[in-house]
N, C-alpha and C positions, 0 to 999 in steps of 0.2 A: 621728678620733683627738685626745686632747685633751693638753696639751705639759704636761711636767711642771716647766719655770720658768717658768709665768706667760705666755707669747707666744701669740696669736689664733692659731688655724688656719690663717690667709694664711701665716704666715711657715715659714721651711725646719723641719723638728722632725727629731728622730734622737736624740735623748737617752732617749725615754722606750722606743725600741725594745731599747737595752742590755740589756734584763732577758730578752730573750730569747737560749736556748741555739743556738750559731753553731758550723757544721765547722772543723776547723784550718787549713784554705783559705783562711780568711775571717779577715781582720786587722781588730782595732779600732784606731780612730786612725790608719788608712792610706789613701789612696786607691788604688785599683786599675784600670788600666787595662785593661779585656779585651777581647780579640780575638772576632767575631762571626761568624759565618759569611758566606762571600760567595756561596752560591748553594745550597750542599747542607746541610742544615740538621743534617744527620747528624755535620757536621766539628764541630758545638758541642762543648766540653770538659768532662767532668765537672765541672771548676773552675768555667766560666761557670753551669752550671744552678746550685752552690752558692751564687753569689757572686748570683746573681739574687732566689733564693729568702730569701737573709740579709740583705745589703747593709741598711744603715738609711737611706743616700740612693741610688737609681739614676738619674745624670744623662745623659740620652739625648739624642744627635743629633736624633730623630724618636718621641715618646713613640707616636704610632702604631704603627709600625715595631716599636718594642719590645714590647710587647703583644702584637702580632702573633708575633714570634717567639718568645715566653714561653708563646701559646696551641701554638704548633707543637712546643714541647719538651713540652708537658704540666707547665707551672712555673707558681706561682702567685709573683708578687713580692710580698713582704709588706711591702717599706720605700716611703719615699716616692717617686715619681716627678717628675722635673721635666725641662724640655725645653733644653737646651745644646748649642746651637750658634754657626755662625759669626757670628751676630749678638748675641749677648749673652756669649758663654765670657769676655772678658775683667770684663766687669761684674759676670759671677757666682763670677768665681774665687773673692775671698776670702771672700763669705759660703760659700759650700762649702765652704772650707777652715775657718773656724770650727767649722763641724759638725764635721770632722776633729779639730783641736786639742781639740775638748770629748769624744773618745771615739770617734764615728761611724765605721765602714766607707761609705766611698762609691766607689761603683761609676760609671766613666766606659764608657760605648758608645758606638760609631758606627753607622750605619745597617749596615754588612758590613766586617769587616775590622780594623786596629789604630785605635784613637783618637789622632790627632797625624800619621798617614800621610795626608796630603788629606784629612783630616777635623779637628773641633773635639778638643782636647786639647791643646795646646800650653801654651795660657796659664795651665790650672791646673798642669801640671807647672812650669814656671818659676816661679811663685808658692810651689807646694806646696817648692821649693828652697831661694827664695828665705826663707822662714818656717823651714827645719828641718823641713818635716814629712813623713814618711816615704810615698813613692808605689812601688808596685809595680806590674808584668805580670803577667795574665793570658796568655799566647800562645798563640796560634792560627790560624787561615787569612789568608794574606796574598798577595794577587793579584799583587803586585811577584813574589813569589819562587818561588809557583806557575808564574808564564809563564817565568820565569830559567830553574826546570828543565827545563821542557818546551821550552825552544826548540832545545835540543841545542849553544848557545852558551856558550863560556868563563865559568863562573861563578867563579874565583878571585879575578878583580878585577871589579868590576861599579859604576856609580852609577846611582843613580834618579834623575830629572828630574823627576817628576811630568807634570802638565798641560802639552803645550806651550802659547804663548802661541797665543791668539785668532786676533790678525790678522797677514795675510803675511807683510809685512816684520818684524813682531817676530819672526815665527817664524824665519825666514831667517835675522835675524841672531841670536837662539837656536843654532840648529843650527851654524851657521859657527863659534861659540866652542868648538862640539863636532869638528870634522871632524878635528883630530890627537887626539884621544880613544881611547888605548890600550886603556880599560875596555870592556868589554859595558857598553851603555848599555839603560835602561829609561821607557817613557815610556807616560802614560795619554794613550788620545783618545776622543771621542765619533763616532757615527756620522755626525751631520751634519756632520762636520770632517775626515773621515777622507780623502777625497778630495784636497782640499786640500795635506794633512799629509803623506800620501805623497809628494803631485808636487814640495813643498819638501825632504822627505828625498833624492828620487832625484836631487833638483838639485847639493843641498846635499855628500851621499857619493858620489853616482854610482848607476848601474844595478845593479853588480857585489857589492856590499856583503851580505853576507848578512845575516838578520833572520827573526824568525817575528812574526804578527800573530797573539795568543791573543783568543780571546772565549770568553764565557758559562763562565768557568773552575768547573769543579767541579759545574757543572749537567748533566744529560740530555744535552742538544745542544752539549756543550765540542766547540771548534775549533780545532785550532793549525795556523795556514799557515805553513810553512815554505821557504824557498828566496832566493832575491838580491831585493832592494828594486825592480828591475824585475818580479820574476815575482810579487811582492807587489801592485804597482800594476796590472797586468793583471789579477789574480784578482777583484781590487775589480769592473773594469768589468765582468768573465763574471759573477760573484756577488757583489754590495752585503753586507756583513756589517751585521749589525744588532747592538744592547748595546752597553756599556762596553767598551772594548778596550784591551789590552795590548801595545805594540809591544818586543819584543826589539831591539836593531840590534846586528851586533859592532861591535866599537870597531877603530880604525885599528892599518896594520901599522906596525913601527919604520919602514918608508922614507917611508908616508904623512903618518906624525907629524912627521918630521922637515923633510919639504917641506912641511908646513904650521903649522911654528912661527912664530907672530907676529913673534917675536926675530929672525928668520933674515934677514929683507930688512929696507932701507931705503929711503927711496924712489927713492935713485939707484942703489940695486940693482935693484928693480923697473922702472925707465928703462930701464937695460941689457938687461935682460933683455927686455923689450918689444921694445926696439931689435934684438934676436938675432931673437925671434919672427917680427918682420914681415919679416925680412931671408930665417930660413929655411923660411916657409911664404906671404912674398908677399901679405901683409896689408900695409894700410894701418897708419899706425903706430898713430893713437886706436881703432882694431879691437883692434889686440895689447896696448893699453895698458889695452882695457875687458876681455880674458882675462885680465891677467895682475894686475888688480884683484881680479876675482872669485875667482879662486882662490889670492891671498894674503889674505884676511881678517886686520884686526887684532885685539887680544887679545879687545875686546869684544865682534866678531863685526860691527862696521862694516867699510866698504871704505874701501881708502886713496884719497886725494884725486886724481883722475886728472888733472885740470888742473897739480895740483904734478907729476906724472910726466911728463905732456907737456911743462911747461915743461923740465925737466931733460933729457929725452931730444933736443929740438931744442938745447938748449945743448951737448947728447955730439955732439950731428950737427955744429954749427958750430966745435966743435973738431977733427971729425976732418975 
């Protein structure tokens, strides 16, 4: 393909393709984020097909997967294709937007689902906004929304938390910040971490919290496991799942939310609570403090300082 502005073939091109007719759904001088199928190729929208056929430049998370999708859709990608992924998205945002400024239609796609949702795309959106360049979406499949809808849990208010932290302590700390969250929560998790992640969910939210584990969404072997956290933990032992999963967890009740309000109790109040717990259940003071601290994480998910609580509790005992 020759360049009309004298640039070599090694540079991104787009102007020369502006002569070809394009359907109304493909806007010139615009960045389009398009959702791709998350499993079932039949979920591809007509608009996605038109964009693949007519966009001047396609920025794809994985070019091989893009061509595989195009082949399965029976589509010929006529524009230039370039890799646009986590490692180059910031560096390539402005060069891509230069093409858009000159009138190109640029399509941004990830391997599956909507760009920017745990996938590349945010850098180009932010720079487009800063530069006053139009950016729009061609909506479509979403694992987050599919799992939420199929979970049977409340959908009127929810929060998406992405992938849980990989390390055990970081994961626990993050989950503790959500202990009082009243909205339905949606997480992603991988097969090799699901056992540990579910154990941590059980430790923080308890065995009785309702949830759903969704896997292979839209595919032939789609599976939705619904029940309590304890039920799901047990099911993993009986039948370990494969493939990436979406976890949908019920929010806290109003009572649980008030109980886990990080502003509700200071160290002295926690010391008093620990003293009362030690008396009522016959526990050693340090055991009671450890339990109280675990049940009342701070706003950042870390636990209260047990030494400080112990000192305050001992001080109160002396005063008594």
